[in-house]
C-alpha positions as CSV (number, residue, x, y, z in Angstrom):
1,M,83.9,-17.2,-11.5
2,I,86.4,-18.5,-14.2
3,F,84.4,-16.6,-16.9
4,V,84.3,-13.4,-14.9
5,L,88.0,-13.6,-14.1
6,N,88.8,-14.2,-17.7
7,S,86.8,-11.1,-18.6
8,Q,89.2,-9.1,-16.4
9,L,92.3,-10.1,-18.3
10,K,92.6,-6.8,-20.1
11,E,92.5,-4.9,-16.9
12,C,95.1,-7.1,-15.4
13,Q,97.5,-6.5,-18.4
14,I,97.4,-2.8,-17.4
15,L,97.5,-3.6,-13.6
16,F,100.4,-6.1,-13.7
17,G,102.2,-5.2,-16.9
18,L,103.8,-7.7,-19.2
19,G,103.1,-11.4,-18.3
20,A,99.7,-10.4,-16.7
21,G,97.9,-13.4,-18.1
22,S,100.3,-15.8,-16.4
23,R,100.3,-13.8,-13.1
24,L,96.5,-13.7,-13.0
25,T,96.4,-17.4,-13.7
26,L,98.8,-18.0,-10.9
27,L,96.8,-15.8,-8.5
28,W,93.6,-17.5,-9.5
29,Y,95.2,-21.0,-9.1
30,H,96.7,-20.3,-5.6
31,T,93.7,-18.5,-4.1
32,I,90.7,-20.1,-5.8
33,V,91.6,-23.5,-7.6
34,R,93.8,-24.9,-4.9
35,P,91.4,-24.3,-2.0
36,F,88.3,-25.2,-4.0
37,F,89.5,-28.5,-5.1
38,A,91.6,-29.0,-1.9
39,L,94.5,-30.1,-4.0
40,D,96.5,-29.9,-0.8
41,G,94.0,-31.8,1.3
42,S,92.3,-29.5,3.9
43,K,95.4,-27.2,3.9
44,V,93.6,-24.2,2.3
45,R,96.5,-21.8,3.2
46,A,99.0,-23.9,1.1
47,G,99.0,-21.4,-1.7
48,V,98.9,-18.2,0.4
49,E,102.7,-17.6,0.5
50,A,102.9,-17.9,-3.3
51,A,99.9,-15.5,-3.8
52,H,101.3,-13.0,-1.3
53,L,104.6,-12.8,-3.3
54,L,102.8,-12.2,-6.5
55,L,100.8,-9.4,-4.9
56,Q,104.0,-7.9,-3.4
57,E,105.3,-7.4,-6.9
58,A,102.4,-5.0,-7.8
59,Q,101.9,-3.5,-4.4
60,Q,103.9,-0.4,-4.8
61,N,102.0,1.0,-7.8
62,Y,98.6,-0.8,-7.6
63,A,97.8,-1.3,-4.0
64,Q,94.5,0.5,-4.5
65,S,93.4,-1.3,-7.7
66,A,90.1,-3.3,-7.5
67,L,91.8,-6.5,-8.6
68,F,94.7,-6.1,-6.3
69,L,92.3,-5.6,-3.4
70,F,90.1,-8.6,-4.5
71,F,93.0,-11.0,-4.4
72,R,94.3,-9.5,-1.2
73,G,90.9,-10.2,0.3
74,R,91.2,-13.9,-0.9
75,V,94.6,-14.2,0.8
76,H,93.2,-12.8,4.1
77,R,90.2,-15.1,3.9
78,L,92.4,-18.1,3.4
79,Q,94.5,-17.0,6.4
80,G,91.3,-16.8,8.5
81,D,91.5,-13.1,8.8
82,I,87.9,-12.5,7.9
83,G,88.0,-8.8,9.2
84,G,91.0,-8.0,6.8
85,A,89.2,-9.8,4.0
86,L,86.0,-7.8,4.4
87,M,88.1,-4.5,4.4
88,S,89.8,-5.5,1.2
89,Y,86.6,-6.6,-0.6
90,R,84.7,-3.4,0.5
91,G,87.7,-1.5,-0.8
92,A,87.4,-3.2,-4.1
93,L,83.7,-2.4,-4.3
94,Q,84.4,1.2,-3.7
95,V,87.1,1.6,-6.4
96,S,85.8,-0.8,-9.2
97,P,83.7,0.7,-12.0
98,Q,83.1,-2.8,-13.4
99,R,79.9,-4.6,-12.4
100,E,81.3,-8.1,-12.8
101,L,84.2,-7.4,-10.4
102,Q,81.7,-5.7,-7.9
103,L,79.6,-8.9,-8.0
104,L,82.7,-11.1,-7.3
105,A,83.6,-8.9,-4.4
106,L,79.9,-9.1,-3.1
107,H,80.1,-12.8,-3.5
108,E,83.2,-12.9,-1.2
109,V,81.6,-10.5,1.3
110,A,78.6,-12.8,1.6
111,W,80.9,-15.8,2.2
112,C,82.8,-14.0,4.8
113,H,79.5,-13.4,6.7
114,L,78.8,-17.1,6.3
115,L,82.3,-18.0,7.7
116,Q,81.4,-15.8,10.7
117,L,78.1,-17.7,11.2
118,N,76.4,-14.3,10.8
119,W,73.2,-15.7,9.2
120,S,71.3,-12.5,8.8
121,H,74.1,-10.5,7.2
122,A,74.9,-13.5,4.9
123,Q,71.2,-14.0,3.9
124,G,70.9,-10.4,2.9
125,A,74.0,-10.5,0.8
126,F,73.0,-13.7,-0.9
127,A,69.5,-12.5,-1.6
128,N,71.0,-9.3,-3.1
129,L,73.3,-11.5,-5.3
130,K,70.3,-13.5,-6.4
131,K,68.7,-10.3,-7.8
132,E,71.8,-8.6,-9.2
133,S,73.8,-11.6,-10.6
134,R,73.2,-13.1,-14.0
135,W,74.8,-16.4,-13.0
136,S,74.1,-19.0,-10.3
137,K,70.8,-17.5,-9.2
138,S,69.8,-20.9,-7.9
139,F,73.0,-21.1,-5.9
140,Y,72.4,-17.7,-4.3
141,A,68.7,-18.7,-3.7
142,Y,69.7,-21.8,-1.8
143,L,72.3,-20.0,0.2
144,S,69.8,-17.4,1.1
145,A,67.2,-20.0,2.1
146,V,69.7,-22.0,4.3
147,C,70.7,-18.9,6.2
148,L,67.0,-18.0,6.8
149,G,66.5,-21.5,8.3
150,A,69.7,-21.3,10.4
151,S,68.5,-18.1,11.9
152,G,65.1,-19.7,12.7
153,R,63.0,-18.1,10.0
154,L,61.6,-21.5,8.9
155,E,58.5,-20.2,6.9
156,D,60.7,-17.8,4.9
157,C,63.3,-20.7,4.4
158,A,60.5,-23.0,3.0
159,K,59.5,-20.3,0.6
160,G,63.1,-19.8,-0.5
161,M,63.7,-23.5,-1.0
162,N,60.5,-23.7,-3.2
163,E,62.0,-21.1,-5.4
164,V,65.3,-22.8,-6.0
165,P,64.1,-25.5,-8.6
166,T,62.5,-22.7,-10.6
167,L,65.9,-21.0,-11.0
168,V,67.8,-24.1,-12.1
169,R,68.9,-23.8,-15.6
170,R,70.9,-27.1,-16.1
171,S,69.8,-29.9,-13.9
172,S,72.6,-32.1,-15.3
173,H,75.1,-29.6,-14.0
174,A,76.8,-31.0,-10.8
175,L,76.1,-27.9,-8.7
176,E,72.6,-27.3,-9.8
177,A,71.9,-31.1,-9.5
178,F,73.0,-30.9,-5.9
179,L,70.9,-27.7,-5.3
180,M,67.8,-29.3,-6.8
181,R,68.1,-32.4,-4.7
182,R,68.7,-30.5,-1.4
183,A,65.8,-28.0,-2.1
184,L,63.4,-30.8,-2.9
185,R,64.3,-32.6,0.3
186,S,63.9,-29.4,2.5
187,K,60.2,-29.6,3.1
188,G,57.6,-30.3,5.7
189,D,58.8,-31.8,9.0
190,T,62.3,-32.1,7.6
191,L,62.7,-28.4,7.8
192,T,64.0,-27.6,11.2
193,K,66.6,-25.1,12.6
194,N,68.9,-28.0,13.3
195,Y,68.5,-29.3,9.8
196,C,69.3,-25.9,8.3
197,L,72.3,-25.5,10.6
198,L,73.7,-28.8,9.2
199,R,73.0,-27.7,5.7
200,A,74.9,-24.4,6.3
201,Y,77.8,-26.3,7.7
202,E,77.6,-28.8,4.9
203,L,78.3,-25.8,2.5
204,L,81.2,-24.7,4.6
205,Y,82.6,-28.3,4.4
206,M,81.9,-28.9,0.7
207,W,83.5,-25.6,-0.2
208,N,86.5,-26.4,2.0
209,A,86.0,-23.3,4.1
210,L,85.8,-24.7,7.7
211,S,89.4,-24.0,8.5
212,S,89.0,-20.4,7.5
213,C,86.4,-20.0,10.3
214,S,87.8,-18.7,13.6
215,L,88.5,-21.0,16.5
216,Q,85.5,-19.6,18.3
217,H,83.1,-20.4,15.4
218,R,84.5,-23.9,14.9
219,L,84.1,-24.7,18.6
220,Q,80.6,-23.2,18.4
221,M,79.7,-25.6,15.4
222,V,81.0,-28.6,17.3
223,E,79.0,-27.7,20.4
224,E,75.8,-27.2,18.3
225,C,76.4,-30.5,16.6
226,Q,76.8,-32.2,19.9
227,V,73.7,-30.6,21.5
228,M,71.5,-31.7,18.5
229,G,71.8,-35.4,19.3
230,Q,70.6,-37.9,16.9
231,C,69.5,-36.3,13.6
232,G,67.9,-39.2,11.7
233,D,68.8,-39.3,8.0
234,Q,71.3,-36.5,8.7
235,E,73.2,-38.4,11.3
236,G,76.0,-39.2,8.9
237,L,76.3,-35.5,8.0
238,R,76.3,-34.4,11.6
239,H,79.3,-36.8,12.2
240,L,81.1,-35.6,9.0
241,I,80.9,-32.0,10.1
242,M,82.1,-32.8,13.6
243,A,84.9,-34.9,12.3
244,A,86.0,-32.3,9.8
245,I,86.1,-29.5,12.4
246,L,87.9,-31.7,14.9
247,D,90.5,-32.4,12.3
248,T,91.1,-28.6,11.9
249,L,91.6,-28.5,15.6
250,G,94.3,-31.1,15.6
251,S,92.2,-33.8,17.4
252,A,93.0,-36.5,15.0
253,D,91.8,-39.5,17.1
254,D,88.3,-38.0,17.7
255,A,88.1,-37.0,14.1
256,V,88.9,-40.6,13.0
257,E,86.2,-41.9,15.4
258,H,83.5,-39.4,13.8
259,F,84.5,-40.1,10.2
260,R,84.0,-43.8,10.9
261,L,80.6,-43.1,12.3
262,S,79.8,-40.8,9.4
263,V,80.5,-43.6,6.9
264,Q,78.4,-46.1,9.1
265,H,75.4,-43.8,9.4
266,G,75.9,-42.2,5.9
267,L,75.4,-45.5,4.1
268,L,72.0,-45.8,5.6
269,N,70.8,-42.7,3.7
270,S,70.7,-43.7,0.1
271,E,69.8,-40.2,-0.9
272,E,73.1,-38.7,0.0
273,H,75.9,-41.1,-0.6
274,C,78.2,-38.1,-0.9
275,V,78.4,-38.1,2.8
276,P,80.0,-41.5,3.3
277,A,82.1,-41.0,0.2
278,F,83.6,-37.8,1.6
279,A,83.9,-39.2,5.1
280,L,85.8,-42.3,3.8
281,Y,88.1,-39.9,1.8
282,E,88.9,-37.8,4.8
283,L,89.4,-40.9,6.9
284,G,91.9,-42.2,4.2
285,L,93.8,-38.9,4.5
286,L,94.1,-39.1,8.2
287,L,95.1,-42.7,8.4
288,G,97.5,-42.3,5.5
289,A,99.4,-39.7,7.5
290,N,100.5,-42.3,10.0
291,D,102.9,-45.0,8.9
292,E,101.1,-47.6,11.1
293,T,97.9,-47.0,9.3
294,L,99.1,-46.1,5.9
295,D,97.8,-49.2,4.2
296,E,94.4,-48.7,5.6
297,G,94.4,-45.2,4.5
298,K,95.1,-46.2,1.0
299,K,92.4,-48.8,1.0
300,C,89.8,-46.2,2.2
301,L,90.8,-43.9,-0.7
302,E,90.8,-46.8,-3.3
303,D,87.4,-47.9,-1.8
304,V,85.8,-44.5,-2.7
305,R,87.4,-44.4,-6.1
306,D,86.3,-47.9,-7.1
307,N,83.0,-48.4,-5.3
308,Y,81.2,-45.1,-4.9
309,H,79.6,-43.7,-8.0
310,G,76.8,-41.2,-8.9
311,Y,77.0,-39.1,-5.7
312,D,77.2,-35.3,-5.5
313,F,80.5,-33.7,-6.6
314,E,81.9,-37.1,-7.5
315,N,84.3,-35.5,-10.1
316,R,85.5,-32.9,-7.5
317,L,86.3,-35.7,-5.0
318,N,88.0,-37.8,-7.6
319,V,90.4,-35.0,-8.3
320,R,91.3,-35.0,-4.6
321,I,91.6,-38.8,-4.4
322,H,93.9,-38.9,-7.3
323,A,96.2,-36.2,-5.7
324,A,96.0,-38.0,-2.3
325,L,97.0,-41.4,-3.7
326,K,99.8,-39.9,-5.7
327,N,101.2,-38.2,-2.5
328,L,100.9,-41.5,-0.6
329,S,102.7,-43.6,-3.2
């Protein structure tokens, strides 16, 4: 995405006038970087106000520009207004003559369907992106396969998972290493609808998108995780998902309980130590927000930083841990 946005800089100079590079950088930072790296914890809307002010400056003359509509869609999505986001992205698709920006808008449309737990629409969009995009084909193949499984199409899901490793270009890259491991594990008896639902929710969590889902859909995910019961090797992940959603619902005590269970069960699955690492980080944030448990919260964050290594998205989490410890000091 960074490369594609950089390629749009010339258009932005026309769109926003002088200082376009810095304004684009700020929009990109507030609507993409901040929520992706969770620099404000789970508060994905933290940069919305700043981005909204930047867009207001260009609204009078450029309200129907493709880039304007794209970033307005990002703001709607971060606010949890998925309907408004889809309208903006579809508007960007209609007016943009540039293939790269069209693909960016299609990417966002697909994620909006995922946020709505609309597996069939999301799968179709991701499958289309896999064909049309020149980058991240393995990512789109994995997303498409997970959506197939979440909708109950397990045979098609298995075929899709088998395709993922063939599309991986750099197995040392953090994202593609994650995709490779997940695809290779998604075979045989492991591949059930509940397993695929957890993998779909895992994506929403890892991309810091759970709080952008509607209240109805978050409650639906909690209920589905509860109905699943014990999930074997994925028990740590099940508790992580439940805890993260409960946190967005303001149920801090219940979230703390499930984060602790996620660490406990996650450590038993040596293949996915990212689960207890992220759970311990989230636990540290919650405990650190209370003066009575502040020291325990700091210890949780320091434990992840010092004792967890070699797990998926380690660098991404380390950025968050550094920011969290700085805020707590």
